[in-house]
C-alpha positions in Angstrom: -38.4 6.9 94.6 -41.0 8.2 92.4 -44.3 9.5 93.8 -46.3 6.5 94.4 -49.2 8.1 92.6 -47.2 8.2 89.3 -45.8 4.4 89.5 -46.1 2.8 85.8 -48.5 0.2 85.7 -47.3 -3.4 86.4 -47.7 -4.4 82.6 -45.7 -1.4 81.6 -43.2 -2.0 84.5 -42.5 -5.6 82.8 -41.7 -4.3 79.8 -37.7 -3.6 80.6 -37.9 -7.4 82.0 -39.5 -8.5 78.9 -37.1 -6.8 76.7 -34.0 -8.1 78.8 -35.4 -11.7 78.5 -35.4 -11.4 74.9 -32.1 -10.1 74.5 -30.8 -12.6 76.7 -32.3 -15.5 74.6 -30.4 -14.0 71.5 -27.3 -13.7 73.3 -27.4 -17.1 74.5 -28.3 -18.3 71.3 -25.4 -16.3 69.6 -22.5 -17.2 72.5 -23.9 -20.0 74.2 -21.6 -20.5 77.8 -19.5 -17.5 76.6 -22.6 -15.3 77.2 -21.3 -14.1 80.4 -17.9 -12.8 78.5 -19.9 -9.7 77.7 -23.1 -10.6 75.8 -25.1 -10.8 78.8 -23.6 -7.6 80.2 -24.7 -5.7 77.1 -28.4 -7.0 77.5 -28.5 -5.7 81.0 -27.2 -2.4 80.0 -29.9 -2.4 76.9 -32.5 -3.4 79.6 -31.5 -0.6 82.0 -31.7 1.9 78.7 -35.6 0.8 77.9 -36.4 1.2 81.8 -34.8 4.9 81.9 -36.1 5.8 78.6 -39.8 4.7 79.3 -39.5 6.7 82.8 -38.1 9.7 81.5 -40.3 10.3 78.5 -43.7 8.8 79.9 -43.5 9.5 83.6 -41.2 12.4 84.0 -38.7 10.8 86.2 -35.7 13.1 86.2 -32.0 11.9 85.2 -30.9 12.9 88.7 -33.2 10.4 90.4 -31.2 7.8 88.5 -28.0 8.9 89.2 -28.8 9.0 93.1 -30.0 5.3 92.8 -26.8 4.5 90.8 -24.4 6.1 93.5 -26.3 4.3 96.3 -26.3 1.0 94.9 -22.8 1.2 93.6 -21.6 2.2 96.9 -23.8 -0.7 98.3 -21.6 -3.2 96.6 -18.0 -1.7 96.9 -17.5 -4.3 99.7 -18.6 -7.1 97.4 -16.4 -6.4 94.7 -13.2 -6.3 97.1 -14.5 -9.9 98.5 -14.4 -11.1 94.8 -11.3 -9.6 94.5 -9.9 -11.2 97.3 -11.4 -14.6 96.5 -9.6 -14.5 93.1 -6.6 -13.9 95.1 -7.5 -16.9 97.7 -8.3 -19.3 94.9 -4.9 -19.0 93.4 -2.9 -19.2 96.6 -5.0 -22.3 98.0 -3.9 -24.0 94.8 -0.6 -23.2 94.4 0.4 -23.6 97.9 -0.9 -27.2 97.9 -4.2 -26.9 99.9 -6.6 -28.0 97.6 -4.2 -30.7 95.8 -3.5 -32.4 99.2 -7.0 -32.6 99.9 -7.7 -34.2 96.5 -4.7 -36.5 96.9 -6.2 -37.9 99.9 -9.9 -37.6 98.9 -9.5 -39.8 95.7 -7.7 -42.7 97.5 -10.8 -43.6 99.5 -12.9 -44.7 96.3 -14.3 -48.0 96.0 -16.8 -49.0 93.5 -19.5 -49.7 96.0 -19.0 -46.2 97.3 -18.0 -44.6 94.2 -21.3 -42.5 94.0 -21.4 -41.3 97.4 -17.6 -40.7 97.6 -18.0 -38.9 94.1 -20.6 -36.3 95.6 -18.6 -36.1 98.8 -15.3 -35.1 96.8 -17.0 -32.8 94.7 -18.4 -31.1 97.5 -15.2 -30.7 99.2 -13.3 -29.5 96.2 -16.1 -26.9 95.2 -16.5 -25.8 98.9 -12.6 -24.9 98.8 -12.5 -23.6 95.3 -15.6 -21.7 95.5 -16.5 -22.9 91.8 -19.2 -25.6 90.5 -17.9 -25.1 87.2 -14.2 -25.5 87.9 -14.8 -28.6 89.7 -17.1 -30.3 87.4 -14.7 -29.3 84.4 -11.9 -31.0 86.5 -12.0 -33.4 88.7 -15.7 -34.0 87.5 -14.4 -35.1 84.3 -12.1 -37.6 85.9 -14.9 -39.1 88.1 -17.0 -39.5 85.1 -14.2 -41.5 83.4 -13.8 -43.7 86.6 -17.5 -44.2 86.5 -17.6 -45.8 82.9 -14.7 -48.0 83.8 -16.8 -49.4 86.7 -19.6 -49.6 84.5 -21.7 -47.1 86.5 -24.3 -45.2 84.0 -23.2 -41.7 83.2 -26.5 -40.3 84.3 -25.8 -41.4 87.9 -22.4 -40.3 88.0 -23.1 -36.8 86.3 -25.9 -36.4 89.1 -23.5 -37.3 91.8 -20.7 -34.9 90.7 -23.1 -32.2 90.2 -24.9 -32.3 93.3 -21.9 -32.3 95.1 -20.7 -29.6 93.1 -23.7 -27.3 93.9 -23.5 -27.8 97.0 -20.1 -26.5 97.4 -20.6 -23.5 95.4 -23.6 -22.8 97.5 -21.8 -23.3 101.0 -18.6 -21.5 99.9 -17.7 -18.2 101.1 -15.4 -18.4 98.0 -18.7 -18.9 95.6 -19.4 -15.8 93.4 -23.3 -16.7 93.7 -23.2 -17.2 97.1 -21.4 -13.4 97.6 -23.8 -12.1 95.1 -27.0 -13.8 96.7 -25.8 -12.4 100.2 -24.7 -8.8 98.9 -27.9 -8.4 96.7 -30.1 -8.7 100.0 -27.4 -6.8 102.3 -26.8 -10.0 104.1 -23.3 -10.8 105.7 -21.8 -13.6 103.9 -21.0 -15.8 106.7 -24.4 -15.0 108.5 -26.1 -16.1 105.0 -23.9 -19.2 105.1 -24.7 -20.3 108.7 -28.4 -19.7 107.9 -28.4 -21.9 104.7 -27.1 -24.6 107.1 -30.8 -25.4 108.1 -32.1 -26.3 105.0 -28.8 -27.2 103.0 -27.6 -29.6 105.8 -30.6 -31.9 105.7 -30.7 -32.0 101.6 -27.1 -33.0 101.4 -27.8 -35.8 104.1 -30.3 -37.3 102.1 -28.4 -36.9 98.9 -25.7 -38.7 100.0 -27.9 -41.4 101.5 -29.4 -42.0 98.3 -26.0 -42.2 96.5 -24.9 -44.5 99.1 -27.9 -47.0 98.9 -27.5 -46.7 95.1 -23.8 -47.4 95.3 -24.3 -50.4 97.4 -26.3 -51.9 94.8 -23.8 -51.7 92.2 -22.3 -55.2 91.7 -18.8 -54.7 89.6 -15.8 -55.4 91.3 -13.7 -53.4 89.0 -10.6 -51.4 90.3 -10.3 -47.6 90.5 -7.4 -46.2 88.0 -6.5 -43.6 90.4 -2.6 -43.9 90.1 -2.2 -41.6 87.5 -4.2 -39.0 89.2 -2.5 -39.4 92.5 1.2 -39.7 91.1 0.5 -36.6 89.0 -0.4 -34.7 92.1 2.3 -36.0 94.2 5.0 -35.3 91.6 4.0 -31.7 91.0 2.9 -30.4 94.5 4.8 -31.2 98.1 1.7 -33.0 99.4 1.8 -32.4 103.0 -0.6 -32.4 106.0 1.1 -29.0 107.1 -1.3 -27.6 104.1 -3.9 -28.2 106.0 -3.3 -25.8 108.6 -4.8 -23.0 106.1 -8.0 -24.2 105.9 -8.1 -24.9 109.7 -6.9 -21.4 110.3 -9.9 -19.9 108.0 -12.4 -22.3 109.6 -11.1 -21.0 113.3 -11.6 -17.0 111.8 -14.9 -17.9 110.5 -16.2 -19.6 113.7 -15.2 -16.5 115.3 -17.1 -14.3 113.0 -14.3 -12.6 111.7 -15.3 -9.8 108.8 -15.4 -11.7 105.4 -12.7 -9.7 103.8 -10.3 -9.9 106.6 -10.9 -13.8 106.7 -10.2 -14.2 103.2 -7.3 -11.7 103.1 -5.6 -13.4 106.1 -6.1 -17.1 104.4 -4.6 -15.8 101.1 -1.6 -14.5 102.7 -1.2 -17.7 104.9 -1.5 -19.9 101.6 0.9 -17.7 100.1 3.6 -18.4 102.9 2.7 -21.8 102.9 3.5 -21.7 98.9 7.0 -20.1 99.8 7.9 -23.0 102.1 6.4 -26.0 100.4 6.2 -25.0 96.8 8.8 -22.9 95.8 9.6 -24.9 92.6 6.2 -24.0 91.4 6.4 -20.2 92.1 9.8 -20.2 90.0 7.7 -22.1 87.3 4.9 -19.7 87.6 7.5 -16.5 87.3 8.7 -17.9 84.2 11.7 -15.5 84.0 15.3 -17.3 84.2 16.9 -13.9 84.3 15.6 -13.6 87.7 17.3 -14.6 90.9 16.0 -17.2 93.4 14.3 -14.8 95.6 13.2 -12.3 93.1 11.8 -15.2 91.1 9.7 -16.5 94.1 8.2 -13.0 94.8 7.1 -12.6 90.9 5.8 -16.3 91.2 3.7 -15.4 94.4 2.4 -12.1 93.2 1.2 -13.8 89.8 -0.3 -16.7 91.8 -2.3 -14.1 93.6 -3.4 -11.5 90.8 -3.0 -13.6 87.4 -3.5 -17.0 85.7 -1.4 -20.1 86.4 -0.9 -22.9 84.3 1.1 -25.8 86.2 2.1 -28.4 84.0 1.5 -32.1 85.8 2.0 -34.5 82.9 -2.0 -34.7 82.6 -4.0 -32.6 80.8 -6.8 -33.1 83.3 -4.8 -32.3 86.5 -3.6 -29.3 84.4 -7.1 -27.9 83.9 -7.7 -28.8 87.7 -4.9 -27.0 89.1 -4.7 -23.9 86.8 -6.2 -20.5 88.4 -7.1 -17.2 87.4 -6.3 -15.1 90.5 -7.8 -11.9 90.8 -7.9 -11.1 87.2 -10.0 -14.0 86.8 -13.1 -12.5 88.6 -13.1 -9.7 86.4 -15.8 -11.1 84.4 -18.1 -11.8 87.3 -17.6 -8.3 88.5 -18.4 -6.7 85.4 -21.7 -8.8 85.2 -22.6 -7.5 88.8 -21.8 -4.1 88.0 -24.4 -4.5 84.9 -26.8 -6.1 86.8 -26.7 -3.5 89.5 -27.3 -0.8 87.3 -30.4 -2.5 85.7 -31.7 -3.2 89.3 -31.0 0.7 90.2 -32.8 1.8 87.4 -35.6 -0.2 88.2 -35.9 0.9 91.6 -35.5 4.4 90.6 -38.2 4.2 87.9 -40.6 2.8 90.2 -41.0 -0.2 88.4 -39.8 -2.8 90.8 -42.3 -1.3 93.5 -45.1 -1.5 91.0 -44.3 -5.3 90.1 -43.9 -6.3 93.8 -47.2 -4.5 94.6 -48.7 -7.2 92.7 -46.9 -9.9 94.3 -48.0 -8.5 98.0 -51.4 -9.1 96.8 -50.8 -12.8 96.5 -49.1 -13.3 99.7 -51.3 -14.4 102.8 -48.5 -16.3 105.0 -45.2 -17.2 105.6 -45.2 -20.2 103.3 -47.1 -18.1 100.6 -44.2 -15.4 100.8 -41.2 -18.4 100.5 -43.2 -20.2 97.8 -43.5 -16.9 95.7 -39.9 -16.7 96.1 -38.7 -20.3 95.1 -41.4 -19.9 92.2 -40.0 -16.3 90.9 -36.3 -17.7 91.1 -37.2 -20.8 89.1 -38.9 -18.8 86.4 -36.3 -16.1 86.2 -33.7 -19.2 85.6 -35.9 -20.5 82.9 -36.7 -17.1 81.4 -33.1 -15.4 81.6 -31.2 -18.3 81.2 -28.3 -17.1 83.8 -28.2 -17.8 87.4 -26.5 -14.5 88.3 -29.2 -12.4 86.8 -31.9 -14.5 88.3 -30.5 -14.2 91.8 -30.1 -10.4 91.2 -33.7 -10.0 90.0 -35.2 -12.2 92.7 -33.7 -10.0 95.3 -34.7 -6.9 93.7 -38.3 -8.0 93.2 -38.9 -9.2 97.2 -36.4 -7.2 99.0 -39.2 -4.6 100.0 -41.6 -7.3 100.4 -39.7 -9.4 102.9 -39.2 -6.0 104.9 -42.8 -4.9 104.7 -43.8 -8.3 106.0 -41.4 -8.3 108.7 -39.2 -11.1 107.7 -35.5 -11.3 108.2 -33.1 -10.4 105.1 -31.5 -13.8 105.4 -34.7 -15.5 105.0 -34.5 -14.2 101.2 -31.1 -14.6 100.6 -31.4 -18.4 101.6 -34.6 -18.9 99.7 -32.9 -17.1 96.7 -30.1 -19.6 96.6 -32.2 -22.6 97.5 -34.4 -21.8 94.5 -31.9 -20.2 91.9 -28.3 -21.3 92.3 -28.9 -25.1 92.4 -31.8 -25.2 89.9 -29.8 -23.3 87.2 -27.8 -26.4 86.1 -31.3 -28.0 85.5 -32.3 -25.7 82.5 -31.0 -26.9 78.9 -30.9 -23.5 78.0 -29.5 -21.7 80.9 -25.6 -21.0 80.9 -25.0 -23.6 83.7 -27.1 -26.5 82.2 -25.6 -26.2 78.5 -22.0 -25.7 80.1 -22.3 -29.0 82.2 -24.1 -30.9 79.5 -21.1 -30.2 77.0 -18.5 -30.6 79.6 -19.5 -34.1 80.8 -21.2 -35.1 77.5 -24.3 -36.0 79.1 -27.7 -33.8 78.1 -29.2 -31.9 80.8 -32.5 -34.1 80.8 -30.8 -37.3 81.1 -28.6 -36.5 84.4 -31.5 -34.1 85.7 -33.3 -36.9 87.4 -30.2 -37.8 89.4 -29.2 -34.5 90.8 -31.0 -35.1 94.0 -29.3 -32.4 95.9 -30.5 -29.7 93.2 -34.0 -31.1 92.9 -34.6 -31.5 97.0 -33.3 -27.6 97.7 -36.2 -25.8 96.5 -38.5 -28.5 98.5 -36.4 -28.6 101.5 -36.8 -24.7 102.0 -40.4 -24.8 101.4 -40.7 -27.7 104.0 -38.8 -25.6 106.3 -41.0 -22.5 105.6 -44.1 -24.7 106.3 -42.8 -25.8 109.9 -41.4 -22.1 110.6 -38.3 -23.7 111.7 -35.8 -20.9 112.5 -37.8 -18.1 111.1 -38.2 -15.2 113.0 -40.5 -12.3 112.2 -40.6 -8.9 113.4 -43.4 -6.0 113.5 -43.8 -5.7 109.7 -42.3 -2.4 108.3 -44.3 0.3 107.1 -41.3 2.4 106.2 -41.1 3.4 102.3 -37.3 3.9 101.5 
């Protein structure tokens, strides 16, 4: 790090952030929901360039300092990138093996008019928890549930709120979620430790959310019948629906409970799901292989390999189901990996230049207690979501700004990772110009400000983390650190 006497003024240190926010605003305007496909990455690199330029020209920070920080930062996220690739492998194998379809098949059959809202929230929670993706959940099962809600006469805003609440609960708590992986890795906390610690705020929040939807549903007087026959028949005719597929998530749960390292858990789960696919879904693997010249064994091996690394498009006879069961494999994680690399480059430049330290020195002056520390983190996360328009960037920047502050105050890193998720991940969908808000409003056909009041899980999460901070439940403090890295 640069000499503390040569740190840039906080206003100067904010210039790269202002430039980044301005560029992201342009990118989101031009590319919309496709901003993550390259535009946001360019904005991050340009922001990094501004940071480097100011530091080298006006503060004489040598390029060697940036190189050293880049090497240190990239080394720290290597396991994260490996996890993301393994997650892609797992998402494809869980879908093609029939694990997720089996759970959905049985889940949709418990729907009833009076319990529709709470069921929709629960089903989206389960699907998102298994897939690790709120976007995929909302764009597939969420769209189907919205249509069912319309048939029952339930207002779209309520249905959208239930869908989004459930989807973002699963996204937040799933070890397959890129935001969960990013939040834990940005603060250097084991992902399963991060998830376990989030349960202290997330379980009460989702419980309150489900109770609200249950009460709201009981007040619904429609006697309409749910038309799920096409949905279930499409799954049963395409996949071999079997309770045996549930062995895979059961094994995964056991490994997680035994605190086996994340990469090992995900890899074993992927291989187990792959074996399940060979036994129960060989017809799908042959379809995915799409090469009639191959023998049966070769086609199965080719189909399984594509399931692990590439995109799959299984035909079910229903476009909604086609979208639901399609996967991207390891290749589908490349945009996220690209974004993380660019975001880490920006963060590394801010650290090497001393600009992050300059900004956090201002934040420290306003922190007087545990509650002020957590509330400052929540406020910063919300501001980042509003200003940058992207949850991934907001997570990285929030972690970069407060990592050293939490260390100096003697609080555990997992408190920062949990607060970041409570403040950033779940609120991104509530901002109309955020990539999440724009995407979900477009997919569901319900404007962001219309569904916002009914996204109870997303609204309550930041409040719950503030309440827990005020009480001090499960928050440990060590001797404040005075070391400068």
